[in-house]
C-alpha positions in Angstrom: 4.8 5.0 -9.8 3.9 3.6 -13.2 2.0 5.5 -15.9 -0.7 4.2 -18.3 -1.7 5.7 -21.6 -5.4 6.2 -22.3 -6.4 4.5 -25.6 -6.0 7.0 -28.6 -4.8 9.8 -26.2 -1.9 11.3 -24.4 -3.4 11.4 -21.0 -1.4 9.4 -18.7 -3.0 7.8 -15.6 -0.9 6.9 -12.4 -1.0 3.4 -11.4 0.1 2.7 -7.9 2.8 -0.1 -7.5 1.5 -3.4 -6.2 3.9 -3.8 -3.5 6.0 -0.9 -2.5 8.4 -0.8 0.5 6.7 0.4 3.8 8.2 3.0 5.9 8.6 2.7 9.6 6.2 5.5 9.9 3.5 6.7 7.6 2.5 10.3 6.9 0.4 12.1 9.5 -1.3 14.6 6.9 -5.0 15.1 7.1 -5.0 14.9 3.3 -3.7 11.8 1.0 0.0 12.2 0.4 2.3 11.0 -2.4 3.1 8.1 0.1 -0.7 7.5 0.4 -1.1 7.2 -3.2 1.8 4.9 -3.7 0.6 2.6 -1.0 -3.2 2.6 -1.9 -2.8 -1.2 -2.8 -1.2 -1.7 0.7 -4.1 0.0 2.5 -6.6 -2.0 0.4 -4.9 -5.3 1.3 -5.0 -4.4 5.1 -8.8 -3.6 4.8 -9.3 -6.8 3.3 -7.3 -8.7 5.9 -9.3 -7.0 8.7 -12.6 -7.8 6.8 -11.5 -11.5 6.5 -10.4 -11.5 10.3 -7.0 -12.5 9.4 -4.1 -13.3 11.8 -2.3 -10.0 12.0 1.0 -11.7 12.5 0.6 -13.1 9.0 -0.6 -9.7 7.7 2.7 -8.2 9.0 4.7 -10.8 7.1 2.9 -11.0 3.8 1.7 -7.4 3.4 4.1 -5.1 5.4 7.2 -7.5 4.9 8.2 -7.4 8.9 8.3 -10.1 11.4 6.2 -8.9 14.2 8.2 -11.3 16.5 11.4 -9.2 15.8 9.6 -5.7 16.1 10.5 -4.0 19.5 
């Protein structure tokens, strides 16, 4: 995860990666995990795709980097 320095200070803010690799299975915790924080952008892209009524085959390829036709 990247860090950004606040102007004029030592405080560092974590910036989630834009396109992290996606695990075969996500966490099942009731509270956000490190994996969830790392994949915030991925989750937002999925929500945007849902709002846009996107083709889920394309979402799988573009966002999750999987080929749905090859998944069992």
